[in-house]
C-alpha distance (Angstrom), angle and dihedral (degrees) to the residues before:
residue distance angle dihedral
M1 . . .
N2 3.79 . .
K3 3.79 106.2 .
Q4 3.80 92.7 180.0
G5 3.82 96.4 62.5
A6 3.75 127.7 105.5
I7 3.78 120.9 -76.7
I8 3.80 111.1 -130.1
I9 3.79 118.2 -155.9
V10 3.80 123.7 -175.5
E11 3.79 107.7 -156.7
D12 3.79 129.0 137.0
D13 3.79 97.7 -163.7
K14 3.82 111.3 90.6
D15 3.81 92.0 -155.4
D16 3.80 90.8 54.6
Q17 3.80 90.4 47.6
E18 3.80 88.8 54.2
I19 3.82 91.3 49.5
F20 3.82 91.2 50.5
G21 3.79 89.8 49.6
E22 3.80 92.0 51.0
V23 3.81 92.3 47.8
F24 3.80 93.1 52.3
K25 3.81 89.9 46.1
D26 3.83 91.3 50.2
L27 3.81 89.0 49.9
N28 3.84 88.7 53.1
Y29 3.79 94.4 -120.9
T30 3.79 110.4 168.5
N31 3.80 94.7 -168.9
E32 3.78 119.3 116.8
I33 3.81 109.6 -103.5
I34 3.80 116.5 -146.9
F35 3.80 119.6 -168.4
F36 3.78 125.6 -158.6
N37 3.78 126.7 -172.7
D38 3.80 94.6 -143.6
G39 3.76 142.1 11.2
Q40 3.80 94.3 -106.0
E41 3.82 91.1 59.4
A42 3.81 90.5 49.9
L43 3.80 92.7 47.4
T44 3.81 91.8 49.6
Y45 3.81 89.7 50.8
L46 3.81 92.8 48.9
I47 3.80 92.2 49.1
E48 3.80 93.4 47.9
I49 3.82 102.5 43.4
P50 3.80 113.1 104.2
R51 3.80 93.3 -135.7
S52 3.76 129.9 62.8
P53 3.80 118.7 -121.1
L54 3.78 110.8 -117.9
């Protein structure tokens, strides 16, 4: 498992996105965090990225 990869979160509520961001910051995660408002956006991103998530 690649523990250095991006963290993808699908959440449409901006307040919840902010809470997730704060939690990961408080836990000292250095991973990039990518938010999507819906599953279709996340799926499109995953299909189009040139690298495979590990």
